[in-house]
C-alpha positions as CSV (number, residue, x, y, z in Angstrom):
1,M,-0.7,34.3,-1.4
2,K,-3.4,34.0,1.3
3,F,-5.2,31.3,-0.8
4,L,-1.9,29.3,-1.0
5,F,-1.4,29.3,2.8
6,K,-5.0,28.5,3.4
7,S,-4.9,25.6,0.9
8,L,-1.6,24.3,2.4
9,G,-3.1,24.5,5.9
10,Y,-6.2,22.4,4.8
11,I,-3.9,19.8,3.2
12,F,-1.7,19.6,6.3
13,L,-4.7,19.3,8.5
14,S,-6.3,16.6,6.4
15,L,-3.0,14.7,6.3
16,L,-2.7,15.0,10.1
17,V,-6.2,13.7,10.7
18,L,-5.6,10.8,8.3
19,T,-2.3,9.9,10.0
20,F,-4.0,10.0,13.4
21,F,-6.8,7.8,12.1
22,L,-4.4,5.2,10.6
23,V,-2.2,5.1,13.7
24,N,-5.2,4.6,16.0
25,L,-6.5,2.0,13.6
26,F,-3.6,-0.4,14.2
27,T,-2.9,0.2,17.9
28,K,-4.6,-1.2,21.0
29,P,-8.2,0.1,21.2
30,F,-8.8,2.3,24.2
31,S,-12.6,1.9,24.3
32,L,-15.3,-0.5,23.1
33,D,-16.4,2.1,20.5
34,H,-12.9,2.3,19.1
35,Y,-12.7,-1.5,19.0
36,L,-15.9,-1.8,17.1
37,N,-15.0,0.9,14.6
38,K,-11.6,-0.8,14.1
39,G,-13.4,-4.1,13.3
40,V,-15.9,-2.5,10.9
41,T,-13.2,-0.5,9.1
42,I,-11.0,-3.5,8.6
43,K,-13.9,-5.6,7.3
44,L,-14.9,-2.8,4.9
45,L,-11.4,-2.5,3.5
46,E,-11.2,-6.3,3.0
47,S,-14.4,-6.5,1.0
48,P,-15.6,-4.1,-1.7
49,E,-19.0,-5.9,-1.6
50,Y,-19.6,-4.6,1.9
51,M,-18.6,-1.1,0.8
52,T,-21.1,-1.2,-2.0
53,Y,-23.8,-2.6,0.3
54,I,-23.5,0.3,2.8
55,G,-23.3,2.8,-0.1
56,V,-19.7,4.1,0.0
57,F,-19.5,4.1,-3.8
58,D,-22.9,5.7,-4.4
59,K,-21.4,9.1,-4.4
60,F,-19.0,8.1,-7.2
61,N,-21.5,6.4,-9.5
62,F,-20.6,8.9,-12.3
63,I,-17.1,7.4,-12.3
64,F,-17.7,3.7,-11.5
65,K,-21.1,3.3,-13.1
66,H,-21.8,0.2,-10.9
67,K,-25.5,0.8,-10.8
68,E,-26.1,1.1,-14.5
69,K,-26.5,-2.6,-15.0
70,Q,-28.9,-2.9,-12.1
71,K,-30.9,0.1,-13.3
72,K,-31.4,-1.5,-16.8
73,E,-32.5,-4.8,-15.3
74,W,-35.0,-3.2,-12.9
75,E,-36.4,-1.1,-15.8
76,K,-37.1,-4.3,-17.7
77,I,-38.7,-6.0,-14.7
78,L,-40.9,-3.0,-14.0
79,I,-42.0,-2.7,-17.6
80,S,-42.8,-6.4,-17.8
81,N,-44.8,-6.2,-14.5
82,L,-46.6,-3.2,-15.8
83,F,-47.9,-5.1,-18.9
84,T,-48.9,-8.1,-16.8
85,L,-51.3,-6.0,-14.7
């Protein structure tokens, strides 16, 4: 029972933080830092390419496998460069 209440508390707290973040994201910024964070967040949500560039999806490579193609191409390049030396 203690585990249930603890889990529900964590879920409630995370939902509260997420709600606070989303409300602050679309309201008038109260500082320069908030304004810049708002701009970066909106740009990141608009473009998955930016998210990949800064490494958001690197933690989830085992699901998306977005680096597998790059890895194979780089291995071919490295092997061909090794034999040319």
